[in-house]
Backbone atoms as SQL, in Angstrom:
CREATE TABLE atoms (id INTEGER PRIMARY KEY, chain TEXT, resi INTEGER, resn TEXT, atom TEXT, x REAL, y REAL, z REAL);
INSERT INTO atoms VALUES
  (1, 'A', 1, 'MET', 'N', -7.028, -250.700, -2.252),
  (2, 'A', 1, 'MET', 'CA', -8.174, -249.830, -2.137),
  (3, 'A', 1, 'MET', 'C', -7.813, -248.400, -2.544),
  (4, 'A', 2, 'ARG', 'N', -6.552, -248.061, -2.501),
  (5, 'A', 2, 'ARG', 'CA', -6.139, -246.695, -2.847),
  (6, 'A', 2, 'ARG', 'C', -6.363, -246.359, -4.309),
  (7, 'A', 3, 'VAL', 'N', -6.597, -247.361, -5.144),
  (8, 'A', 3, 'VAL', 'CA', -6.825, -247.085, -6.557),
  (9, 'A', 3, 'VAL', 'C', -8.267, -246.676, -6.822),
  (10, 'A', 4, 'LEU', 'N', -9.134, -246.784, -5.820),
  (11, 'A', 4, 'LEU', 'CA', -10.541, -246.412, -5.975),
  (12, 'A', 4, 'LEU', 'C', -10.748, -244.930, -5.679),
  (13, 'A', 5, 'HIS', 'N', -11.867, -244.395, -6.149),
  (14, 'A', 5, 'HIS', 'CA', -12.250, -243.004, -5.929),
  (15, 'A', 5, 'HIS', 'C', -12.273, -242.719, -4.414),
  (16, 'A', 6, 'PRO', 'N', -11.848, -241.534, -3.975),
  (17, 'A', 6, 'PRO', 'CA', -11.839, -241.215, -2.541),
  (18, 'A', 6, 'PRO', 'C', -13.193, -241.448, -1.848),
  (19, 'A', 7, 'ALA', 'N', -14.299, -241.139, -2.516),
  (20, 'A', 7, 'ALA', 'CA', -15.617, -241.372, -1.900),
  (21, 'A', 7, 'ALA', 'C', -15.873, -242.865, -1.718),
  (22, 'A', 8, 'ASP', 'N', -15.438, -243.673, -2.687),
  (23, 'A', 8, 'ASP', 'CA', -15.591, -245.124, -2.563),
  (24, 'A', 8, 'ASP', 'C', -14.688, -245.660, -1.453),
  (25, 'A', 9, 'GLN', 'N', -13.481, -245.129, -1.353),
  (26, 'A', 9, 'GLN', 'CA', -12.573, -245.553, -0.285),
  (27, 'A', 9, 'GLN', 'C', -13.195, -245.279, 1.084),
  (28, 'A', 10, 'ALA', 'N', -13.738, -244.074, 1.256),
  (29, 'A', 10, 'ALA', 'CA', -14.334, -243.702, 2.545),
  (30, 'A', 10, 'ALA', 'C', -15.505, -244.625, 2.872),
  (31, 'A', 11, 'ARG', 'N', -16.324, -244.901, 1.878),
  (32, 'A', 11, 'ARG', 'CA', -17.473, -245.788, 2.096),
  (33, 'A', 11, 'ARG', 'C', -17.012, -247.190, 2.478),
  (34, 'A', 12, 'LEU', 'N', -15.998, -247.682, 1.790),
  (35, 'A', 12, 'LEU', 'CA', -15.516, -249.035, 2.049),
  (36, 'A', 12, 'LEU', 'C', -14.869, -249.152, 3.425),
  (37, 'A', 13, 'LEU', 'N', -14.258, -248.087, 3.887),
  (38, 'A', 13, 'LEU', 'CA', -13.668, -248.116, 5.231),
  (39, 'A', 13, 'LEU', 'C', -14.735, -248.212, 6.316),
  (40, 'A', 14, 'ARG', 'N', -15.960, -247.814, 5.995),
  (41, 'A', 14, 'ARG', 'CA', -17.063, -247.921, 6.958),
  (42, 'A', 14, 'ARG', 'C', -17.710, -249.307, 6.963),
  (43, 'A', 15, 'GLU', 'N', -17.356, -250.139, 5.988),
  (44, 'A', 15, 'GLU', 'CA', -17.893, -251.503, 5.952),
  (45, 'A', 15, 'GLU', 'C', -17.326, -252.300, 7.135),
  (46, 'A', 16, 'PRO', 'N', -18.110, -253.200, 7.680),
  (47, 'A', 16, 'PRO', 'CA', -17.565, -254.072, 8.725),
  (48, 'A', 16, 'PRO', 'C', -16.361, -254.844, 8.180),
  (49, 'A', 17, 'GLU', 'N', -15.367, -255.035, 8.990),
  (50, 'A', 17, 'GLU', 'CA', -14.128, -255.664, 8.522),
  (51, 'A', 17, 'GLU', 'C', -14.368, -257.024, 7.875),
  (52, 'A', 18, 'ARG', 'N', -15.302, -257.796, 8.396),
  (53, 'A', 18, 'ARG', 'CA', -15.568, -259.126, 7.840),
  (54, 'A', 18, 'ARG', 'C', -16.148, -259.050, 6.420),
  (55, 'A', 19, 'ARG', 'N', -16.721, -257.928, 6.047),
  (56, 'A', 19, 'ARG', 'CA', -17.349, -257.749, 4.733),
  (57, 'A', 19, 'ARG', 'C', -16.486, -256.902, 3.788),
  (58, 'A', 20, 'ARG', 'N', -15.489, -256.236, 4.325),
  (59, 'A', 20, 'ARG', 'CA', -14.742, -255.231, 3.553),
  (60, 'A', 20, 'ARG', 'C', -14.031, -255.799, 2.318),
  (61, 'A', 21, 'ALA', 'N', -13.355, -256.915, 2.448),
  (62, 'A', 21, 'ALA', 'CA', -12.613, -257.465, 1.299),
  (63, 'A', 21, 'ALA', 'C', -13.559, -257.763, 0.136),
  (64, 'A', 22, 'ARG', 'N', -14.712, -258.329, 0.437),
  (65, 'A', 22, 'ARG', 'CA', -15.687, -258.626, -0.620),
  (66, 'A', 22, 'ARG', 'C', -16.220, -257.322, -1.246),
  (67, 'A', 23, 'ALA', 'N', -16.490, -256.319, -0.416),
  (68, 'A', 23, 'ALA', 'CA', -17.011, -255.047, -0.914),
  (69, 'A', 23, 'ALA', 'C', -15.986, -254.345, -1.807),
  (70, 'A', 24, 'VAL', 'N', -14.717, -254.405, -1.444),
  (71, 'A', 24, 'VAL', 'CA', -13.658, -253.805, -2.268),
  (72, 'A', 24, 'VAL', 'C', -13.593, -254.525, -3.615),
  (73, 'A', 25, 'THR', 'N', -13.637, -255.841, -3.588),
  (74, 'A', 25, 'THR', 'CA', -13.592, -256.617, -4.828),
  (75, 'A', 25, 'THR', 'C', -14.786, -256.286, -5.716),
  (76, 'A', 26, 'GLU', 'N', -15.973, -256.195, -5.134),
  (77, 'A', 26, 'GLU', 'CA', -17.174, -255.866, -5.914),
  (78, 'A', 26, 'GLU', 'C', -17.061, -254.475, -6.544),
  (79, 'A', 27, 'ALA', 'N', -16.538, -253.513, -5.792),
  (80, 'A', 27, 'ALA', 'CA', -16.356, -252.166, -6.330),
  (81, 'A', 27, 'ALA', 'C', -15.348, -252.187, -7.483),
  (82, 'A', 28, 'TRP', 'N', -14.252, -252.899, -7.308),
  (83, 'A', 28, 'TRP', 'CA', -13.235, -252.972, -8.352),
  (84, 'A', 28, 'TRP', 'C', -13.793, -253.624, -9.619),
  (85, 'A', 29, 'VAL', 'N', -14.554, -254.688, -9.469),
  (86, 'A', 29, 'VAL', 'CA', -15.100, -255.395, -10.627),
  (87, 'A', 29, 'VAL', 'C', -16.068, -254.494, -11.400),
  (88, 'A', 30, 'ARG', 'N', -16.909, -253.731, -10.683),
  (89, 'A', 30, 'ARG', 'CA', -17.813, -252.800, -11.364),
  (90, 'A', 30, 'ARG', 'C', -17.021, -251.705, -12.090),
  (91, 'A', 31, 'LEU', 'N', -15.974, -251.203, -11.444),
  (92, 'A', 31, 'LEU', 'CA', -15.128, -250.172, -12.051),
  (93, 'A', 31, 'LEU', 'C', -14.436, -250.713, -13.296),
  (94, 'A', 32, 'GLU', 'N', -13.918, -251.910, -13.202),
  (95, 'A', 32, 'GLU', 'CA', -13.226, -252.518, -14.339),
  (96, 'A', 32, 'GLU', 'C', -14.176, -252.712, -15.523),
  (97, 'A', 33, 'ALA', 'N', -15.400, -253.141, -15.262),
  (98, 'A', 33, 'ALA', 'CA', -16.388, -253.300, -16.337),
  (99, 'A', 33, 'ALA', 'C', -16.670, -251.954, -16.999),
  (100, 'A', 34, 'LEU', 'N', -16.780, -250.906, -16.205),
  (101, 'A', 34, 'LEU', 'CA', -17.048, -249.576, -16.737),
  (102, 'A', 34, 'LEU', 'C', -15.897, -249.090, -17.618),
  (103, 'A', 35, 'LEU', 'N', -14.661, -249.262, -17.156),
  (104, 'A', 35, 'LEU', 'CA', -13.504, -248.825, -17.936),
  (105, 'A', 35, 'LEU', 'C', -13.373, -249.614, -19.236),
  (106, 'A', 36, 'LYS', 'N', -13.735, -250.885, -19.195),
  (107, 'A', 36, 'LYS', 'CA', -13.663, -251.695, -20.417),
  (108, 'A', 36, 'LYS', 'C', -14.697, -251.254, -21.434),
  (109, 'A', 37, 'VAL', 'N', -15.932, -251.008, -20.986),
  (110, 'A', 37, 'VAL', 'CA', -16.957, -250.613, -21.952),
  (111, 'A', 37, 'VAL', 'C', -16.668, -249.230, -22.526),
  (112, 'A', 38, 'ARG', 'N', -16.006, -248.396, -21.773),
  (113, 'A', 38, 'ARG', 'CA', -15.607, -247.083, -22.294),
  (114, 'A', 38, 'ARG', 'C', -14.456, -247.202, -23.278),
  (115, 'A', 39, 'GLY', 'N', -13.784, -248.341, -23.245),
  (116, 'A', 39, 'GLY', 'CA', -12.674, -248.565, -24.165),
  (117, 'A', 39, 'GLY', 'C', -11.369, -247.952, -23.718),
  (118, 'A', 40, 'THR', 'N', -11.309, -247.492, -22.473),
  (119, 'A', 40, 'THR', 'CA', -10.089, -246.845, -21.998),
  (120, 'A', 40, 'THR', 'C', -9.240, -247.767, -21.135),
  (121, 'A', 41, 'GLY', 'N', -9.872, -248.752, -20.518),
  (122, 'A', 41, 'GLY', 'CA', -9.130, -249.611, -19.611),
  (123, 'A', 41, 'GLY', 'C', -8.417, -248.792, -18.551),
  (124, 'A', 42, 'LEU', 'N', -7.260, -249.259, -18.160),
  (125, 'A', 42, 'LEU', 'CA', -6.525, -248.582, -17.099),
  (126, 'A', 42, 'LEU', 'C', -5.732, -247.372, -17.576),
  (127, 'A', 43, 'SER', 'N', -5.931, -246.954, -18.837),
  (128, 'A', 43, 'SER', 'CA', -5.321, -245.683, -19.246),
  (129, 'A', 43, 'SER', 'C', -6.068, -244.522, -18.588),
  (130, 'A', 44, 'THR', 'N', -7.275, -244.793, -18.067),
  (131, 'A', 44, 'THR', 'CA', -8.002, -243.839, -17.234),
  (132, 'A', 44, 'THR', 'C', -7.661, -244.136, -15.789),
  (133, 'A', 45, 'ASP', 'N', -7.347, -243.112, -15.032),
  (134, 'A', 45, 'ASP', 'CA', -7.039, -243.286, -13.609),
  (135, 'A', 45, 'ASP', 'C', -8.280, -243.816, -12.899),
  (136, 'A', 46, 'PRO', 'N', -8.248, -245.040, -12.370),
  (137, 'A', 46, 'PRO', 'CA', -9.429, -245.606, -11.725),
  (138, 'A', 46, 'PRO', 'C', -9.936, -244.770, -10.554),
  (139, 'A', 47, 'SER', 'N', -9.047, -244.053, -9.887),
  (140, 'A', 47, 'SER', 'CA', -9.475, -243.261, -8.734),
  (141, 'A', 47, 'SER', 'C', -10.250, -242.004, -9.142),
  (142, 'A', 48, 'SER', 'N', -10.360, -241.766, -10.437),
  (143, 'A', 48, 'SER', 'CA', -11.110, -240.591, -10.895),
  (144, 'A', 48, 'SER', 'C', -12.590, -240.902, -11.126),
  (145, 'A', 49, 'ILE', 'N', -12.983, -242.162, -10.958),
  (146, 'A', 49, 'ILE', 'CA', -14.364, -242.576, -11.235),
  (147, 'A', 49, 'ILE', 'C', -14.979, -243.199, -9.992),
  (148, 'A', 50, 'GLU', 'N', -16.072, -242.606, -9.554),
  (149, 'A', 50, 'GLU', 'CA', -16.786, -243.147, -8.394),
  (150, 'A', 50, 'GLU', 'C', -17.781, -244.199, -8.866),
  (151, 'A', 51, 'VAL', 'N', -17.696, -245.396, -8.278),
  (152, 'A', 51, 'VAL', 'CA', -18.635, -246.454, -8.666),
  (153, 'A', 51, 'VAL', 'C', -19.821, -246.538, -7.723),
  (154, 'A', 52, 'GLY', 'N', -19.696, -246.003, -6.529),
  (155, 'A', 52, 'GLY', 'CA', -20.831, -245.954, -5.615),
  (156, 'A', 52, 'GLY', 'C', -21.154, -247.266, -4.933),
  (157, 'A', 53, 'THR', 'N', -22.296, -247.266, -4.272),
  (158, 'A', 53, 'THR', 'CA', -22.669, -248.405, -3.438),
  (159, 'A', 53, 'THR', 'C', -23.710, -249.310, -4.069),
  (160, 'A', 54, 'ALA', 'N', -24.475, -248.786, -4.992),
  (161, 'A', 54, 'ALA', 'CA', -25.564, -249.577, -5.566),
  (162, 'A', 54, 'ALA', 'C', -25.022, -250.665, -6.477),
  (163, 'A', 55, 'ASN', 'N', -25.740, -251.763, -6.552),
  (164, 'A', 55, 'ASN', 'CA', -25.343, -252.851, -7.438),
  (165, 'A', 55, 'ASN', 'C', -25.511, -252.452, -8.905),
  (166, 'A', 56, 'ARG', 'N', -26.476, -251.574, -9.179),
  (167, 'A', 56, 'ARG', 'CA', -26.711, -251.103, -10.549),
  (168, 'A', 56, 'ARG', 'C', -26.656, -249.577, -10.551),
  (169, 'A', 57, 'VAL', 'N', -25.770, -249.019, -11.374),
  (170, 'A', 57, 'VAL', 'CA', -25.564, -247.573, -11.393),
  (171, 'A', 57, 'VAL', 'C', -25.584, -247.078, -12.832),
  (172, 'A', 58, 'ARG', 'N', -26.306, -245.971, -13.055),
  (173, 'A', 58, 'ARG', 'CA', -26.274, -245.292, -14.355),
  (174, 'A', 58, 'ARG', 'C', -25.293, -244.133, -14.202),
  (175, 'A', 59, 'HIS', 'N', -24.314, -244.086, -15.087),
  (176, 'A', 59, 'HIS', 'CA', -23.325, -243.012, -15.059),
  (177, 'A', 59, 'HIS', 'C', -23.763, -241.890, -15.993),
  (178, 'A', 60, 'SER', 'N', -23.125, -240.748, -15.882),
  (179, 'A', 60, 'SER', 'CA', -23.533, -239.557, -16.627),
  (180, 'A', 60, 'SER', 'C', -23.420, -239.728, -18.140),
  (181, 'A', 61, 'ASP', 'N', -22.641, -240.674, -18.607),
  (182, 'A', 61, 'ASP', 'CA', -22.486, -240.901, -20.047),
  (183, 'A', 61, 'ASP', 'C', -23.440, -241.983, -20.558),
  (184, 'A', 62, 'ASP', 'N', -24.544, -242.225, -19.820),
  (185, 'A', 62, 'ASP', 'CA', -25.573, -243.216, -20.159),
  (186, 'A', 62, 'ASP', 'C', -25.070, -244.656, -20.130),
  (187, 'A', 63, 'LEU', 'N', -23.941, -244.876, -19.494),
  (188, 'A', 63, 'LEU', 'CA', -23.472, -246.242, -19.300),
  (189, 'A', 63, 'LEU', 'C', -24.084, -246.773, -18.013),
  (190, 'A', 64, 'ILE', 'N', -24.483, -248.012, -18.064),
  (191, 'A', 64, 'ILE', 'CA', -25.039, -248.676, -16.886),
  (192, 'A', 64, 'ILE', 'C', -24.089, -249.790, -16.495),
  (193, 'A', 65, 'VAL', 'N', -23.823, -249.891, -15.207),
  (194, 'A', 65, 'VAL', 'CA', -22.969, -250.948, -14.679),
  (195, 'A', 65, 'VAL', 'C', -23.758, -251.678, -13.615),
  (196, 'A', 66, 'THR', 'N', -23.723, -252.986, -13.677),
  (197, 'A', 66, 'THR', 'CA', -24.395, -253.773, -12.658),
  (198, 'A', 66, 'THR', 'C', -23.536, -254.963, -12.271),
  (199, 'A', 67, 'GLY', 'N', -23.517, -255.241, -10.984),
  (200, 'A', 67, 'GLY', 'CA', -22.840, -256.433, -10.508),
  (201, 'A', 67, 'GLY', 'C', -23.704, -257.641, -10.814),
  (202, 'A', 68, 'VAL', 'N', -23.066, -258.754, -11.065),
  (203, 'A', 68, 'VAL', 'CA', -23.779, -259.996, -11.342),
  (204, 'A', 68, 'VAL', 'C', -23.796, -260.805, -10.056),
  (205, 'A', 69, 'ARG', 'N', -24.987, -261.143, -9.609),
  (206, 'A', 69, 'ARG', 'CA', -25.126, -261.921, -8.375),
  (207, 'A', 69, 'ARG', 'C', -24.684, -263.362, -8.618),
  (208, 'A', 70, 'THR', 'N', -23.932, -263.879, -7.701),
  (209, 'A', 70, 'THR', 'CA', -23.523, -265.280, -7.767),
  (210, 'A', 70, 'THR', 'C', -24.047, -265.982, -6.528),
  (211, 'A', 71, 'ARG', 'N', -23.945, -267.276, -6.512),
  (212, 'A', 71, 'ARG', 'CA', -24.503, -267.991, -5.360),
  (213, 'A', 71, 'ARG', 'C', -23.719, -267.668, -4.091),
  (214, 'A', 72, 'ARG', 'N', -24.412, -267.745, -3.001),
  (215, 'A', 72, 'ARG', 'CA', -23.821, -267.437, -1.694),
  (216, 'A', 72, 'ARG', 'C', -22.606, -268.327, -1.457),
  (217, 'A', 73, 'GLY', 'N', -21.546, -267.719, -0.998),
  (218, 'A', 73, 'GLY', 'CA', -20.318, -268.456, -0.720),
  (219, 'A', 73, 'GLY', 'C', -19.392, -268.569, -1.916),
  (220, 'A', 74, 'SER', 'N', -19.845, -268.124, -3.081),
  (221, 'A', 74, 'SER', 'CA', -19.017, -268.197, -4.278),
  (222, 'A', 74, 'SER', 'C', -17.905, -267.153, -4.199),
  (223, 'A', 75, 'HIS', 'N', -16.779, -267.481, -4.791),
  (224, 'A', 75, 'HIS', 'CA', -15.671, -266.526, -4.862),
  (225, 'A', 75, 'HIS', 'C', -15.628, -265.827, -6.217),
  (226, 'A', 76, 'LEU', 'N', -16.657, -266.037, -7.030),
  (227, 'A', 76, 'LEU', 'CA', -16.760, -265.390, -8.331),
  (228, 'A', 76, 'LEU', 'C', -17.369, -264.009, -8.170),
  (229, 'A', 77, 'HIS', 'N', -16.735, -263.018, -8.743),
  (230, 'A', 77, 'HIS', 'CA', -17.248, -261.643, -8.755),
  (231, 'A', 77, 'HIS', 'C', -17.288, -261.203, -10.213),
  (232, 'A', 78, 'ALA', 'N', -18.435, -260.749, -10.662),
  (233, 'A', 78, 'ALA', 'CA', -18.583, -260.346, -12.055),
  (234, 'A', 78, 'ALA', 'C', -19.455, -259.101, -12.137),
  (235, 'A', 79, 'ALA', 'N', -19.258, -258.332, -13.201),
  (236, 'A', 79, 'ALA', 'CA', -20.078, -257.147, -13.465),
  (237, 'A', 79, 'ALA', 'C', -20.158, -256.974, -14.974),
  (238, 'A', 80, 'VAL', 'N', -21.213, -256.342, -15.403),
  (239, 'A', 80, 'VAL', 'CA', -21.366, -256.011, -16.819),
  (240, 'A', 80, 'VAL', 'C', -21.682, -254.530, -16.937),
  (241, 'A', 81, 'ALA', 'N', -21.295, -253.958, -18.054),
  (242, 'A', 81, 'ALA', 'CA', -21.568, -252.544, -18.325),
  (243, 'A', 81, 'ALA', 'C', -22.014, -252.432, -19.764),
  (244, 'A', 82, 'TRP', 'N', -22.928, -251.518, -20.023),
  (245, 'A', 82, 'TRP', 'CA', -23.422, -251.320, -21.381),
  (246, 'A', 82, 'TRP', 'C', -23.933, -249.902, -21.533),
  (247, 'A', 83, 'LEU', 'N', -24.052, -249.491, -22.771),
  (248, 'A', 83, 'LEU', 'CA', -24.610, -248.189, -23.099),
  (249, 'A', 83, 'LEU', 'C', -26.098, -248.375, -23.306),
  (250, 'A', 84, 'GLU', 'N', -26.886, -247.694, -22.507),
  (251, 'A', 84, 'GLU', 'CA', -28.324, -247.805, -22.654),
  (252, 'A', 84, 'GLU', 'C', -28.783, -246.962, -23.828),
  (253, 'A', 85, 'ASP', 'N', -29.675, -247.509, -24.607),
  (254, 'A', 85, 'ASP', 'CA', -30.284, -246.788, -25.723),
  (255, 'A', 85, 'ASP', 'C', -31.522, -246.092, -25.168),
  (256, 'A', 86, 'PRO', 'N', -31.447, -244.786, -24.905),
  (257, 'A', 86, 'PRO', 'CA', -32.560, -244.105, -24.255),
  (258, 'A', 86, 'PRO', 'C', -33.860, -244.122, -25.067),
  (259, 'A', 87, 'LEU', 'N', -33.755, -244.274, -26.382),
  (260, 'A', 87, 'LEU', 'CA', -34.948, -244.282, -27.218),
  (261, 'A', 87, 'LEU', 'C', -35.400, -245.696, -27.586),
  (262, 'A', 88, 'GLY', 'N', -34.585, -246.680, -27.265),
  (263, 'A', 88, 'GLY', 'CA', -34.928, -248.056, -27.604),
  (264, 'A', 88, 'GLY', 'C', -34.914, -248.305, -29.102),
  (265, 'A', 89, 'THR', 'N', -34.061, -247.575, -29.829),
  (266, 'A', 89, 'THR', 'CA', -34.087, -247.653, -31.293),
  (267, 'A', 89, 'THR', 'C', -32.873, -248.335, -31.904),
  (268, 'A', 90, 'LEU', 'N', -31.884, -248.680, -31.111),
  (269, 'A', 90, 'LEU', 'CA', -30.680, -249.270, -31.692),
  (270, 'A', 90, 'LEU', 'C', -30.981, -250.646, -32.268),
  (271, 'A', 91, 'GLU', 'N', -30.446, -250.891, -33.430),
  (272, 'A', 91, 'GLU', 'CA', -30.593, -252.187, -34.080),
  (273, 'A', 91, 'GLU', 'C', -29.396, -253.050, -33.696),
  (274, 'A', 92, 'PRO', 'N', -29.568, -254.367, -33.661),
  (275, 'A', 92, 'PRO', 'CA', -28.420, -255.245, -33.385),
  (276, 'A', 92, 'PRO', 'C', -27.334, -255.009, -34.414),
  (277, 'A', 93, 'THR', 'N', -26.083, -255.129, -34.006),
  (278, 'A', 93, 'THR', 'CA', -24.971, -254.893, -34.915),
  (279, 'A', 93, 'THR', 'C', -24.520, -256.168, -35.606),
  (280, 'A', 94, 'ALA', 'N', -25.008, -257.302, -35.180),
  (281, 'A', 94, 'ALA', 'CA', -24.610, -258.579, -35.789),
  (282, 'A', 94, 'ALA', 'C', -25.855, -259.391, -36.085),
  (283, 'A', 95, 'ASP', 'N', -25.772, -260.184, -37.123),
  (284, 'A', 95, 'ASP', 'CA', -26.860, -261.086, -37.494),
  (285, 'A', 95, 'ASP', 'C', -26.471, -262.485, -37.063),
  (286, 'A', 96, 'PRO', 'N', -27.074, -263.027, -35.995),
  (287, 'A', 96, 'PRO', 'CA', -26.689, -264.360, -35.515),
  (288, 'A', 96, 'PRO', 'C', -26.813, -265.434, -36.587),
  (289, 'A', 97, 'ALA', 'N', -27.741, -265.301, -37.525),
  (290, 'A', 97, 'ALA', 'CA', -27.902, -266.301, -38.578),
  (291, 'A', 97, 'ALA', 'C', -26.682, -266.353, -39.485),
  (292, 'A', 98, 'LYS', 'N', -26.021, -265.219, -39.683),
  (293, 'A', 98, 'LYS', 'CA', -24.839, -265.182, -40.556),
  (294, 'A', 98, 'LYS', 'C', -23.609, -265.756, -39.874),
  (295, 'A', 99, 'ASP', 'N', -23.641, -265.868, -38.539),
  (296, 'A', 99, 'ASP', 'CA', -22.486, -266.377, -37.801),
  (297, 'A', 99, 'ASP', 'C', -22.444, -267.895, -37.761),
  (298, 'A', 100, 'ARG', 'N', -23.418, -268.555, -38.333),
  (299, 'A', 100, 'ARG', 'CA', -23.464, -270.037, -38.290),
  (300, 'A', 100, 'ARG', 'C', -22.610, -270.651, -39.340);
C-alpha cells in the first residue's frame, strides 16, 4: 500500500479490514491502467498519482480510468483507461476490414 498516493493510503486505511485487501487491489489496478495508457509505466512514481475512490475518474490530462465490474466473488480485478476525445472528432486509427 505504500506505493500508492498518500491520500489513497489514508482512505484505504479507513476501509473495514475485511474489505481493505480488495480495495487496495482495485486502486492498484486503476493506477496501473492509468500509467500504461500514459505510456510511462512504473518509470512514473506510482505514489505521485492519486486514483481516488470513484470507480470512474477523469484525470486532469483528459484520461479516464474506470474499474471493470466482475461477478461477485470473482478474484479478477481489471481496469481500463483511455483518452477522451472532448469534441468527439477522433477518427479510428485502424481499419478492421484491412486486418482480415
